[in-house]
All heavy atoms as TSV, in Angstrom:
chain	resi	resn	atom	element	x	y	z
A	1	MET	N	N	0.857	-1.170	0.000
A	1	MET	CA	C	0.000	0.000	0.000
A	1	MET	C	C	0.902	1.232	0.000
A	1	MET	O	O	1.741	1.393	0.868
A	1	MET	CB	C	-0.912	-0.027	1.228
A	1	MET	CG	C	-1.862	1.134	1.274
A	1	MET	SD	S	-2.914	1.215	2.742
A	1	MET	CE	C	-4.002	-0.136	2.494
A	2	ASN	N	N	0.712	2.101	-0.985
A	2	ASN	CA	C	1.550	3.297	-1.038
A	2	ASN	C	C	0.979	4.400	-0.150
A	2	ASN	O	O	-0.106	4.284	0.411
A	2	ASN	CB	C	1.725	3.766	-2.488
A	2	ASN	CG	C	0.405	4.112	-3.147
A	2	ASN	OD1	O	-0.605	4.242	-2.487
A	2	ASN	ND2	N	0.416	4.243	-4.444
A	3	SER	N	N	1.725	5.471	-0.017
A	3	SER	CA	C	1.350	6.522	0.936
A	3	SER	C	C	0.083	7.264	0.532
A	3	SER	O	O	-0.692	7.675	1.392
A	3	SER	CB	C	2.505	7.495	1.111
A	3	SER	OG	O	2.800	8.125	-0.123
A	4	SER	N	N	-0.153	7.452	-0.764
A	4	SER	CA	C	-1.366	8.167	-1.172
A	4	SER	C	C	-2.623	7.346	-0.889
A	4	SER	O	O	-3.650	7.890	-0.497
A	4	SER	CB	C	-1.293	8.543	-2.648
A	4	SER	OG	O	-1.264	7.391	-3.447
A	5	THR	N	N	-2.539	6.038	-1.063
A	5	THR	CA	C	-3.679	5.180	-0.741
A	5	THR	C	C	-3.936	5.161	0.758
A	5	THR	O	O	-5.087	5.195	1.201
A	5	THR	CB	C	-3.439	3.752	-1.257
A	5	THR	OG1	O	-3.127	3.807	-2.649
A	5	THR	CG2	C	-4.645	2.880	-1.045
A	6	LEU	N	N	-2.876	5.138	1.535
A	6	LEU	CA	C	-3.015	5.166	2.990
A	6	LEU	C	C	-3.640	6.487	3.442
A	6	LEU	O	O	-4.535	6.496	4.291
A	6	LEU	CB	C	-1.658	4.961	3.652
A	6	LEU	CG	C	-1.651	4.942	5.175
A	6	LEU	CD1	C	-2.479	3.772	5.692
A	6	LEU	CD2	C	-0.234	4.851	5.680
A	7	LEU	N	N	-3.214	7.593	2.850
A	7	LEU	CA	C	-3.773	8.901	3.186
A	7	LEU	C	C	-5.248	8.967	2.806
A	7	LEU	O	O	-6.075	9.457	3.580
A	7	LEU	CB	C	-2.990	10.009	2.493
A	7	LEU	CG	C	-3.491	11.423	2.720
A	7	LEU	CD1	C	-3.358	11.812	4.183
A	7	LEU	CD2	C	-2.751	12.384	1.830
A	8	SER	N	N	-5.589	8.466	1.633
A	8	SER	CA	C	-6.982	8.474	1.197
A	8	SER	C	C	-7.854	7.612	2.099
A	8	SER	O	O	-8.961	8.006	2.466
A	8	SER	CB	C	-7.086	7.982	-0.246
A	8	SER	OG	O	-6.459	8.875	-1.113
A	9	SER	N	N	-7.361	6.449	2.456
A	9	SER	CA	C	-8.131	5.557	3.328
A	9	SER	C	C	-8.333	6.160	4.712
A	9	SER	O	O	-9.431	6.101	5.267
A	9	SER	CB	C	-7.419	4.214	3.456
A	9	SER	OG	O	-7.289	3.607	2.209
A	10	THR	N	N	-7.298	6.765	5.249
A	10	THR	CA	C	-7.404	7.417	6.549
A	10	THR	C	C	-8.384	8.577	6.492
A	10	THR	O	O	-9.206	8.763	7.399
A	10	THR	CB	C	-6.023	7.910	7.012
A	10	THR	OG1	O	-5.111	6.821	6.994
A	10	THR	CG2	C	-6.088	8.512	8.394
A	11	SER	N	N	-8.317	9.344	5.416
A	11	SER	CA	C	-9.234	10.461	5.247
A	11	SER	C	C	-10.676	9.989	5.139
A	11	SER	O	O	-11.584	10.597	5.710
A	11	SER	CB	C	-8.837	11.242	3.992
A	11	SER	OG	O	-9.749	12.254	3.726
A	12	LEU	N	N	-10.907	8.893	4.422
A	12	LEU	CA	C	-12.262	8.348	4.311
A	12	LEU	C	C	-12.813	7.924	5.668
A	12	LEU	O	O	-13.961	8.217	6.004
A	12	LEU	CB	C	-12.266	7.156	3.356
A	12	LEU	CG	C	-12.190	7.469	1.874
A	12	LEU	CD1	C	-11.977	6.189	1.077
A	12	LEU	CD2	C	-13.444	8.164	1.416
A	13	VAL	N	N	-11.999	7.256	6.445
A	13	VAL	CA	C	-12.447	6.797	7.763
A	13	VAL	C	C	-12.722	7.991	8.675
A	13	VAL	O	O	-13.747	8.032	9.369
A	13	VAL	CB	C	-11.399	5.847	8.383
A	13	VAL	CG1	C	-11.712	5.558	9.835
A	13	VAL	CG2	C	-11.321	4.561	7.589
A	14	LEU	N	N	-11.843	8.968	8.664
A	14	LEU	CA	C	-12.010	10.138	9.522
A	14	LEU	C	C	-13.274	10.911	9.163
A	14	LEU	O	O	-14.058	11.276	10.040
A	14	LEU	CB	C	-10.780	11.042	9.408
A	14	LEU	CG	C	-10.796	12.298	10.265
A	14	LEU	CD1	C	-10.803	11.929	11.743
A	14	LEU	CD2	C	-9.610	13.169	9.938
A	15	ARG	N	N	-13.508	11.139	7.893
A	15	ARG	CA	C	-14.695	11.899	7.486
A	15	ARG	C	C	-15.978	11.114	7.730
A	15	ARG	O	O	-17.018	11.703	8.007
A	15	ARG	CB	C	-14.564	12.323	6.039
A	15	ARG	CG	C	-13.528	13.416	5.901
A	15	ARG	CD	C	-13.662	14.141	4.608
A	15	ARG	NE	N	-12.687	15.209	4.554
A	15	ARG	CZ	C	-11.587	15.187	3.819
A	15	ARG	NH1	N	-11.327	14.142	3.080
A	15	ARG	NH2	N	-10.764	16.202	3.806
A	16	THR	N	N	-15.918	9.799	7.635
A	16	THR	CA	C	-17.086	8.983	7.960
A	16	THR	C	C	-17.422	9.102	9.442
A	16	THR	O	O	-18.592	9.220	9.819
A	16	THR	CB	C	-16.831	7.516	7.578
A	16	THR	OG1	O	-16.539	7.450	6.180
A	16	THR	CG2	C	-18.025	6.659	7.894
A	17	LEU	N	N	-16.403	9.089	10.288
A	17	LEU	CA	C	-16.640	9.265	11.724
A	17	LEU	C	C	-17.188	10.655	12.033
A	17	LEU	O	O	-18.060	10.801	12.900
A	17	LEU	CB	C	-15.339	9.024	12.495
A	17	LEU	CG	C	-14.844	7.580	12.518
A	17	LEU	CD1	C	-13.479	7.497	13.190
A	17	LEU	CD2	C	-15.844	6.689	13.220
A	18	ILE	N	N	-16.705	11.673	11.336
A	18	ILE	CA	C	-17.218	13.028	11.536
A	18	ILE	C	C	-18.689	13.089	11.131
A	18	ILE	O	O	-19.521	13.676	11.835
A	18	ILE	CB	C	-16.387	14.053	10.748
A	18	ILE	CG1	C	-15.002	14.201	11.380
A	18	ILE	CG2	C	-17.083	15.408	10.687
A	18	ILE	CD1	C	-14.035	15.043	10.561
A	19	ALA	N	N	-19.033	12.475	10.001
A	19	ALA	CA	C	-20.424	12.489	9.548
A	19	ALA	C	C	-21.326	11.731	10.515
A	19	ALA	O	O	-22.450	12.157	10.799
A	19	ALA	CB	C	-20.528	11.879	8.149
A	20	ALA	N	N	-20.846	10.623	11.038
A	20	ALA	CA	C	-21.663	9.810	11.943
A	20	ALA	C	C	-21.869	10.487	13.297
A	20	ALA	O	O	-22.902	10.295	13.939
A	20	ALA	CB	C	-21.020	8.445	12.141
A	21	SER	N	N	-20.910	11.288	13.735
A	21	SER	CA	C	-21.018	11.894	15.052
A	21	SER	C	C	-21.552	13.327	15.019
A	21	SER	O	O	-21.717	13.940	16.069
A	21	SER	CB	C	-19.645	11.889	15.732
A	21	SER	OG	O	-18.748	12.716	15.023
A	22	SER	N	N	-21.845	13.844	13.855
A	22	SER	CA	C	-22.291	15.229	13.748
A	22	SER	C	C	-23.784	15.363	14.024
A	22	SER	O	O	-24.573	14.477	13.705
A	22	SER	CB	C	-21.980	15.751	12.346
A	22	SER	OG	O	-22.417	17.072	12.227
A	23	ARG	N	N	-24.157	16.478	14.591
A	23	ARG	CA	C	-25.574	16.778	14.842
A	23	ARG	C	C	-26.113	17.785	13.833
A	23	ARG	O	O	-27.309	18.032	13.782
A	23	ARG	CB	C	-25.751	17.333	16.239
A	23	ARG	CG	C	-25.442	16.329	17.302
A	23	ARG	CD	C	-25.700	16.894	18.657
A	23	ARG	NE	N	-25.329	15.909	19.665
A	23	ARG	CZ	C	-25.440	16.107	20.938
A	23	ARG	NH1	N	-25.904	17.249	21.394
A	23	ARG	NH2	N	-25.082	15.169	21.784
A	24	ASN	N	N	-25.233	18.359	13.041
A	24	ASN	CA	C	-25.615	19.359	12.063
A	24	ASN	C	C	-25.715	18.692	10.684
A	24	ASN	O	O	-24.765	18.082	10.213
A	24	ASN	CB	C	-24.539	20.460	12.049
A	24	ASN	CG	C	-24.895	21.614	11.164
A	24	ASN	OD1	O	-25.821	21.537	10.365
A	24	ASN	ND2	N	-24.147	22.686	11.297
A	25	TRP	N	N	-26.866	18.828	10.011
A	25	TRP	CA	C	-27.077	18.183	8.719
A	25	TRP	C	C	-26.139	18.720	7.651
A	25	TRP	O	O	-25.715	17.978	6.764
A	25	TRP	CB	C	-28.523	18.348	8.268
A	25	TRP	CG	C	-29.433	17.417	8.983
A	25	TRP	CD1	C	-30.325	17.755	9.951
A	25	TRP	CD2	C	-29.522	16.004	8.822
A	25	TRP	NE1	N	-30.964	16.626	10.398
A	25	TRP	CE2	C	-30.491	15.535	9.715
A	25	TRP	CE3	C	-28.867	15.085	8.014
A	25	TRP	CZ2	C	-30.832	14.202	9.813
A	25	TRP	CZ3	C	-29.208	13.748	8.104
A	25	TRP	CH2	C	-30.177	13.326	9.003
A	26	LEU	N	N	-25.804	19.990	7.731
A	26	LEU	CA	C	-24.882	20.568	6.757
A	26	LEU	C	C	-23.499	19.934	6.882
A	26	LEU	O	O	-22.864	19.593	5.884
A	26	LEU	CB	C	-24.791	22.085	6.930
A	26	LEU	CG	C	-23.870	22.802	5.951
A	26	LEU	CD1	C	-24.373	22.638	4.524
A	26	LEU	CD2	C	-23.760	24.267	6.311
A	27	ARG	N	N	-23.044	19.730	8.092
A	27	ARG	CA	C	-21.741	19.094	8.319
A	27	ARG	C	C	-21.747	17.638	7.843
A	27	ARG	O	O	-20.765	17.147	7.294
A	27	ARG	CB	C	-21.364	19.171	9.791
A	27	ARG	CG	C	-19.945	18.721	10.043
A	27	ARG	CD	C	-19.546	18.932	11.466
A	27	ARG	NE	N	-19.509	20.367	11.752
A	27	ARG	CZ	C	-19.581	20.890	12.964
A	27	ARG	NH1	N	-19.698	20.114	14.016
A	27	ARG	NH2	N	-19.534	22.185	13.132
A	28	VAL	N	N	-22.868	16.954	8.034
A	28	VAL	CA	C	-22.990	15.575	7.545
A	28	VAL	C	C	-22.887	15.557	6.025
A	28	VAL	O	O	-22.145	14.763	5.444
A	28	VAL	CB	C	-24.320	14.940	8.002
A	28	VAL	CG1	C	-24.555	13.610	7.312
A	28	VAL	CG2	C	-24.345	14.777	9.503
A	29	TRP	N	N	-23.614	16.448	5.363
A	29	TRP	CA	C	-23.599	16.505	3.900
A	29	TRP	C	C	-22.210	16.853	3.373
A	29	TRP	O	O	-21.738	16.214	2.416
A	29	TRP	CB	C	-24.619	17.526	3.415
A	29	TRP	CG	C	-24.604	17.703	1.935
A	29	TRP	CD1	C	-25.090	16.844	0.999
A	29	TRP	CD2	C	-24.042	18.801	1.229
A	29	TRP	NE1	N	-24.869	17.355	-0.244
A	29	TRP	CE2	C	-24.233	18.547	-0.140
A	29	TRP	CE3	C	-23.405	19.974	1.620
A	29	TRP	CZ2	C	-23.807	19.433	-1.123
A	29	TRP	CZ3	C	-22.974	20.854	0.638
A	29	TRP	CH2	C	-23.180	20.573	-0.705
A	30	VAL	N	N	-21.548	17.819	3.980
A	30	VAL	CA	C	-20.207	18.209	3.539
A	30	VAL	C	C	-19.219	17.059	3.712
A	30	VAL	O	O	-18.410	16.782	2.822
A	30	VAL	CB	C	-19.725	19.478	4.288
A	30	VAL	CG1	C	-18.250	19.727	4.065
A	30	VAL	CG2	C	-20.527	20.682	3.845
A	31	SER	N	N	-19.281	16.343	4.833
A	31	SER	CA	C	-18.341	15.240	5.013
A	31	SER	C	C	-18.613	14.092	4.053
A	31	SER	O	O	-17.678	13.455	3.589
A	31	SER	CB	C	-18.293	14.698	6.421
A	31	SER	OG	O	-19.284	15.058	7.216
A	32	ILE	N	N	-19.868	13.866	3.712
A	32	ILE	CA	C	-20.168	12.828	2.732
A	32	ILE	C	C	-19.659	13.235	1.351
A	32	ILE	O	O	-19.094	12.411	0.617
A	32	ILE	CB	C	-21.682	12.526	2.712
A	32	ILE	CG1	C	-22.073	11.818	4.004
A	32	ILE	CG2	C	-22.067	11.687	1.504
A	32	ILE	CD1	C	-23.560	11.652	4.185
A	33	GLU	N	N	-19.822	14.489	0.983
A	33	GLU	CA	C	-19.316	14.959	-0.305
A	33	GLU	C	C	-17.790	14.915	-0.355
A	33	GLU	O	O	-17.207	14.554	-1.374
A	33	GLU	CB	C	-19.811	16.379	-0.592
A	33	GLU	CG	C	-21.276	16.455	-0.900
A	33	GLU	CD	C	-21.670	15.694	-2.148
A	33	GLU	OE1	O	-20.944	15.759	-3.151
A	33	GLU	OE2	O	-22.711	15.020	-2.119
A	34	LEU	N	N	-17.136	15.253	0.737
A	34	LEU	CA	C	-15.678	15.166	0.771
A	34	LEU	C	C	-15.214	13.713	0.685
A	34	LEU	O	O	-14.167	13.421	0.092
A	34	LEU	CB	C	-15.131	15.837	2.030
A	34	LEU	CG	C	-15.234	17.359	2.049
A	34	LEU	CD1	C	-14.811	17.895	3.402
A	34	LEU	CD2	C	-14.411	17.978	0.951
A	35	ASN	N	N	-15.997	12.810	1.259
A	35	ASN	CA	C	-15.684	11.381	1.110
A	35	ASN	C	C	-15.769	10.964	-0.353
A	35	ASN	O	O	-14.935	10.199	-0.825
A	35	ASN	CB	C	-16.639	10.529	1.935
A	35	ASN	CG	C	-16.099	10.220	3.286
A	35	ASN	OD1	O	-14.941	10.464	3.582
A	35	ASN	ND2	N	-16.938	9.674	4.126
A	36	LEU	N	N	-16.756	11.460	-1.052
A	36	LEU	CA	C	-16.893	11.127	-2.466
A	36	LEU	C	C	-15.694	11.632	-3.254
A	36	LEU	O	O	-15.165	10.918	-4.110
A	36	LEU	CB	C	-18.183	11.721	-3.031
A	36	LEU	CG	C	-18.359	11.573	-4.540
A	36	LEU	CD1	C	-18.551	10.105	-4.898
A	36	LEU	CD2	C	-19.508	12.402	-5.023
A	37	ILE	N	N	-15.250	12.843	-2.951
A	37	ILE	CA	C	-14.105	13.412	-3.665
A	37	ILE	C	C	-12.855	12.561	-3.435
A	37	ILE	O	O	-12.044	12.372	-4.332
A	37	ILE	CB	C	-13.891	14.870	-3.234
A	37	ILE	CG1	C	-15.025	15.740	-3.771
A	37	ILE	CG2	C	-12.551	15.400	-3.731
A	37	ILE	CD1	C	-15.035	17.147	-3.228
A	38	ARG	N	N	-12.678	12.017	-2.239
A	38	ARG	CA	C	-11.519	11.173	-1.942
A	38	ARG	C	C	-11.704	9.754	-2.457
A	38	ARG	O	O	-10.730	9.044	-2.692
A	38	ARG	CB	C	-11.272	11.109	-0.434
A	38	ARG	CG	C	-10.587	12.301	0.122
A	38	ARG	CD	C	-9.402	12.653	-0.667
A	38	ARG	NE	N	-8.211	12.679	0.153
A	38	ARG	CZ	C	-7.007	12.745	-0.327
A	38	ARG	NH1	N	-6.817	12.776	-1.603
A	38	ARG	NH2	N	-5.983	12.780	0.453
A	39	PHE	N	N	-12.947	9.307	-2.634
A	39	PHE	CA	C	-13.219	7.947	-3.049
A	39	PHE	C	C	-13.037	7.744	-4.554
A	39	PHE	O	O	-12.590	6.689	-4.986
A	39	PHE	CB	C	-14.650	7.582	-2.636
A	39	PHE	CG	C	-15.000	6.146	-2.842
A	39	PHE	CD1	C	-14.364	5.159	-2.123
A	39	PHE	CD2	C	-15.978	5.786	-3.747
A	39	PHE	CE1	C	-14.682	3.826	-2.299
A	39	PHE	CE2	C	-16.315	4.461	-3.927
A	39	PHE	CZ	C	-15.663	3.486	-3.206
A	40	ILE	N	N	-13.348	8.751	-5.329
A	40	ILE	CA	C	-13.264	8.645	-6.792
A	40	ILE	C	C	-11.841	8.339	-7.268
A	40	ILE	O	O	-11.665	7.447	-8.105
A	40	ILE	CB	C	-13.827	9.919	-7.453
A	40	ILE	CG1	C	-15.320	10.057	-7.177
A	40	ILE	CG2	C	-13.565	9.923	-8.951
A	40	ILE	CD1	C	-16.178	8.974	-7.742
A	41	PRO	N	N	-10.776	9.005	-6.790
A	41	PRO	CA	C	-9.431	8.639	-7.264
A	41	PRO	C	C	-9.034	7.208	-6.935
A	41	PRO	O	O	-8.306	6.575	-7.699
A	41	PRO	CB	C	-8.502	9.620	-6.544
A	41	PRO	CG	C	-9.346	10.766	-6.207
A	41	PRO	CD	C	-10.712	10.205	-5.962
A	42	ILE	N	N	-9.522	6.674	-5.836
A	42	ILE	CA	C	-9.238	5.275	-5.506
A	42	ILE	C	C	-9.873	4.364	-6.553
A	42	ILE	O	O	-9.259	3.383	-6.991
A	42	ILE	CB	C	-9.743	4.934	-4.091
A	42	ILE	CG1	C	-8.941	5.707	-3.055
A	42	ILE	CG2	C	-9.661	3.437	-3.821
A	42	ILE	CD1	C	-9.467	5.574	-1.649
A	43	LEU	N	N	-11.072	4.695	-6.992
A	43	LEU	CA	C	-11.730	3.885	-8.013
A	43	LEU	C	C	-11.056	4.020	-9.369
A	43	LEU	O	O	-10.920	3.055	-10.107
A	43	LEU	CB	C	-13.204	4.289	-8.139
A	43	LEU	CG	C	-14.115	3.943	-6.984
A	43	LEU	CD1	C	-15.495	4.514	-7.238
A	43	LEU	CD2	C	-14.187	2.456	-6.815
A	44	ILE	N	N	-10.628	5.228	-9.697
A	44	ILE	CA	C	-10.052	5.483	-11.018
A	44	ILE	C	C	-8.689	4.812	-11.175
A	44	ILE	O	O	-8.311	4.431	-12.285
A	44	ILE	CB	C	-9.983	6.997	-11.276
A	44	ILE	CG1	C	-11.400	7.534	-11.461
A	44	ILE	CG2	C	-9.144	7.322	-12.493
A	44	ILE	CD1	C	-11.483	9.017	-11.638
A	45	THR	N	N	-7.947	4.626	-10.104
A	45	THR	CA	C	-6.624	4.024	-10.223
A	45	THR	C	C	-6.657	2.531	-10.493
A	45	THR	O	O	-5.607	1.924	-10.657
A	45	THR	CB	C	-5.794	4.270	-8.947
A	45	THR	OG1	O	-6.498	3.743	-7.830
A	45	THR	CG2	C	-5.502	5.730	-8.750
A	46	SER	N	N	-7.847	1.968	-10.578
A	46	SER	CA	C	-7.929	0.539	-10.896
A	46	SER	C	C	-7.471	0.304	-12.334
A	46	SER	O	O	-7.510	1.194	-13.174
A	46	SER	CB	C	-9.351	0.044	-10.707
A	46	SER	OG	O	-10.191	0.665	-11.645
A	47	LYS	N	N	-7.055	-0.905	-12.619
A	47	LYS	CA	C	-6.498	-1.224	-13.937
A	47	LYS	C	C	-7.540	-1.735	-14.917
A	47	LYS	O	O	-7.261	-1.869	-16.089
A	47	LYS	CB	C	-5.374	-2.243	-13.773
A	47	LYS	CG	C	-4.238	-1.670	-12.973
A	47	LYS	CD	C	-3.140	-2.647	-12.792
A	47	LYS	CE	C	-2.049	-1.960	-11.986
A	47	LYS	NZ	N	-1.038	-2.823	-11.507
A	48	SER	N	N	-8.717	-2.004	-14.449
A	48	SER	CA	C	-9.769	-2.526	-15.314
A	48	SER	C	C	-10.526	-1.384	-15.980
A	48	SER	O	O	-10.868	-0.384	-15.337
A	48	SER	CB	C	-10.738	-3.378	-14.497
A	48	SER	OG	O	-11.865	-3.704	-15.270
A	49	TYR	N	N	-10.816	-1.534	-17.253
A	49	TYR	CA	C	-11.553	-0.524	-17.997
A	49	TYR	C	C	-12.969	-0.375	-17.457
A	49	TYR	O	O	-13.478	0.736	-17.339
A	49	TYR	CB	C	-11.580	-0.891	-19.483
A	49	TYR	CG	C	-12.484	-0.015	-20.293
A	49	TYR	CD1	C	-12.104	1.288	-20.608
A	49	TYR	CD2	C	-13.723	-0.470	-20.734
A	49	TYR	CE1	C	-12.938	2.107	-21.346
A	49	TYR	CE2	C	-14.555	0.346	-21.473
A	49	TYR	CZ	C	-14.158	1.629	-21.785
A	49	TYR	OH	O	-14.983	2.445	-22.505
A	50	LEU	N	N	-13.614	-1.479	-17.123
A	50	LEU	CA	C	-14.984	-1.423	-16.638
A	50	LEU	C	C	-15.087	-0.718	-15.288
A	50	LEU	O	O	-16.050	0.010	-15.031
A	50	LEU	CB	C	-15.572	-2.834	-16.542
A	50	LEU	CG	C	-15.795	-3.545	-17.878
A	50	LEU	CD1	C	-16.266	-4.967	-17.641
A	50	LEU	CD2	C	-16.786	-2.780	-18.721
A	51	GLU	N	N	-14.098	-0.912	-14.421
A	51	GLU	CA	C	-14.114	-0.231	-13.131
A	51	GLU	C	C	-13.924	1.269	-13.314
A	51	GLU	O	O	-14.583	2.074	-12.642
A	51	GLU	CB	C	-13.033	-0.792	-12.225
A	51	GLU	CG	C	-13.311	-2.204	-11.777
A	51	GLU	CD	C	-12.166	-2.793	-10.979
A	51	GLU	OE1	O	-11.171	-2.092	-10.742
A	51	GLU	OE2	O	-12.269	-3.965	-10.595
A	52	ALA	N	N	-13.039	1.673	-14.211
A	52	ALA	CA	C	-12.831	3.096	-14.474
A	52	ALA	C	C	-14.080	3.727	-15.084
A	52	ALA	O	O	-14.468	4.841	-14.734
A	52	ALA	CB	C	-11.636	3.291	-15.399
A	53	GLU	N	N	-14.730	2.997	-15.975
A	53	GLU	CA	C	-15.965	3.503	-16.579
A	53	GLU	C	C	-17.066	3.644	-15.538
A	53	GLU	O	O	-17.788	4.639	-15.498
A	53	GLU	CB	C	-16.416	2.562	-17.699
A	53	GLU	CG	C	-17.691	3.013	-18.374
A	53	GLU	CD	C	-18.192	2.017	-19.401
A	53	GLU	OE1	O	-17.562	0.957	-19.577
A	53	GLU	OE2	O	-19.236	2.305	-20.003
A	54	GLY	N	N	-17.186	2.661	-14.674
A	54	GLY	CA	C	-18.198	2.714	-13.629
A	54	GLY	C	C	-17.974	3.849	-12.653
A	54	GLY	O	O	-18.917	4.528	-12.242
A	55	SER	N	N	-16.721	4.095	-12.300
A	55	SER	CA	C	-16.437	5.187	-11.367
A	55	SER	C	C	-16.697	6.541	-12.010
A	55	SER	O	O	-17.157	7.471	-11.355
A	55	SER	CB	C	-15.001	5.100	-10.856
A	55	SER	OG	O	-14.089	5.243	-11.910
A	56	THR	N	N	-16.423	6.650	-13.306
A	56	THR	CA	C	-16.712	7.902	-14.007
A	56	THR	C	C	-18.210	8.158	-14.060
A	56	THR	O	O	-18.674	9.276	-13.817
A	56	THR	CB	C	-16.126	7.862	-15.426
A	56	THR	OG1	O	-14.726	7.592	-15.342
A	56	THR	CG2	C	-16.342	9.174	-16.142
A	57	LYS	N	N	-18.988	7.131	-14.342
A	57	LYS	CA	C	-20.448	7.281	-14.362
A	57	LYS	C	C	-20.978	7.629	-12.972
A	57	LYS	O	O	-21.875	8.459	-12.834
A	57	LYS	CB	C	-21.103	5.994	-14.862
A	57	LYS	CG	C	-20.919	5.767	-16.328
A	57	LYS	CD	C	-21.556	4.463	-16.747
A	57	LYS	CE	C	-21.364	4.198	-18.216
A	57	LYS	NZ	N	-21.920	2.898	-18.620
A	58	TYR	N	N	-20.423	7.008	-11.958
A	58	TYR	CA	C	-20.839	7.298	-10.591
A	58	TYR	C	C	-20.521	8.750	-10.232
A	58	TYR	O	O	-21.350	9.453	-9.667
A	58	TYR	CB	C	-20.125	6.346	-9.626
A	58	TYR	CG	C	-20.473	6.561	-8.187
A	58	TYR	CD1	C	-21.713	6.205	-7.687
A	58	TYR	CD2	C	-19.554	7.130	-7.314
A	58	TYR	CE1	C	-22.037	6.401	-6.366
A	58	TYR	CE2	C	-19.863	7.339	-5.992
A	58	TYR	CZ	C	-21.100	6.969	-5.521
A	58	TYR	OH	O	-21.409	7.184	-4.216
A	59	PHE	N	N	-19.328	9.219	-10.601
A	59	PHE	CA	C	-18.953	10.597	-10.328
A	59	PHE	C	C	-19.868	11.577	-11.034
A	59	PHE	O	O	-20.329	12.556	-10.456
A	59	PHE	CB	C	-17.495	10.850	-10.726
A	59	PHE	CG	C	-17.085	12.278	-10.573
A	59	PHE	CD1	C	-16.849	12.805	-9.316
A	59	PHE	CD2	C	-16.938	13.090	-11.664
A	59	PHE	CE1	C	-16.477	14.122	-9.157
A	59	PHE	CE2	C	-16.566	14.407	-11.524
A	59	PHE	CZ	C	-16.332	14.928	-10.271
A	60	LEU	N	N	-20.166	11.329	-12.298
A	60	LEU	CA	C	-21.021	12.236	-13.059
A	60	LEU	C	C	-22.437	12.268	-12.505
A	60	LEU	O	O	-23.051	13.332	-12.420
A	60	LEU	CB	C	-21.025	11.839	-14.529
A	60	LEU	CG	C	-19.715	12.084	-15.277
A	60	LEU	CD1	C	-19.803	11.549	-16.690
A	60	LEU	CD2	C	-19.360	13.560	-15.279
A	61	SER	N	N	-22.967	11.114	-12.111
A	61	SER	CA	C	-24.313	11.101	-11.530
A	61	SER	C	C	-24.344	11.836	-10.188
A	61	SER	O	O	-25.306	12.537	-9.877
A	61	SER	CB	C	-24.831	9.678	-11.375
A	61	SER	OG	O	-24.053	8.970	-10.441
A	62	GLN	N	N	-23.283	11.713	-9.398
A	62	GLN	CA	C	-23.222	12.442	-8.122
A	62	GLN	C	C	-23.054	13.942	-8.351
A	62	GLN	O	O	-23.614	14.755	-7.618
A	62	GLN	CB	C	-22.054	11.926	-7.272
A	62	GLN	CG	C	-22.299	10.576	-6.683
A	62	GLN	CD	C	-23.401	10.607	-5.652
A	62	GLN	OE1	O	-23.514	11.538	-4.867
A	62	GLN	NE2	N	-24.218	9.580	-5.646
A	63	ALA	N	N	-22.288	14.315	-9.359
A	63	ALA	CA	C	-22.097	15.734	-9.652
A	63	ALA	C	C	-23.383	16.386	-10.136
A	63	ALA	O	O	-23.699	17.531	-9.772
A	63	ALA	CB	C	-20.998	15.902	-10.698
A	64	LEU	N	N	-24.153	15.661	-10.915
A	64	LEU	CA	C	-25.436	16.201	-11.380
A	64	LEU	C	C	-26.470	16.256	-10.258
A	64	LEU	O	O	-27.321	17.130	-10.249
A	64	LEU	CB	C	-25.964	15.370	-12.538
A	64	LEU	CG	C	-25.184	15.489	-13.849
A	64	LEU	CD1	C	-25.722	14.499	-14.880
A	64	LEU	CD2	C	-25.245	16.899	-14.383
A	65	GLY	N	N	-26.357	15.330	-9.312
A	65	GLY	CA	C	-27.297	15.291	-8.192
A	65	GLY	C	C	-27.037	16.415	-7.259
A	65	GLY	O	O	-27.883	17.025	-6.664
C-alpha cells in the first residue's frame, strides 16, 4: 500500500466518523461529499476498464445530483 492510498483511506475513515457523530445536517452533507471526492481517485486508479468507466459514471451522476 503506497502513501497516497493510505492517506486516502485514513481520510475516508475520519470523514465517515465526523459524519456519523455530527448533529448538524450541513456538516454531515459536507463530510459525505468530501468522502466522495476522496473515493473517486481510488476507483479510477484501478487497472480494469470497466471499473474506471463505472467510477466515471458514478462521479457524473453524483455531480449532477
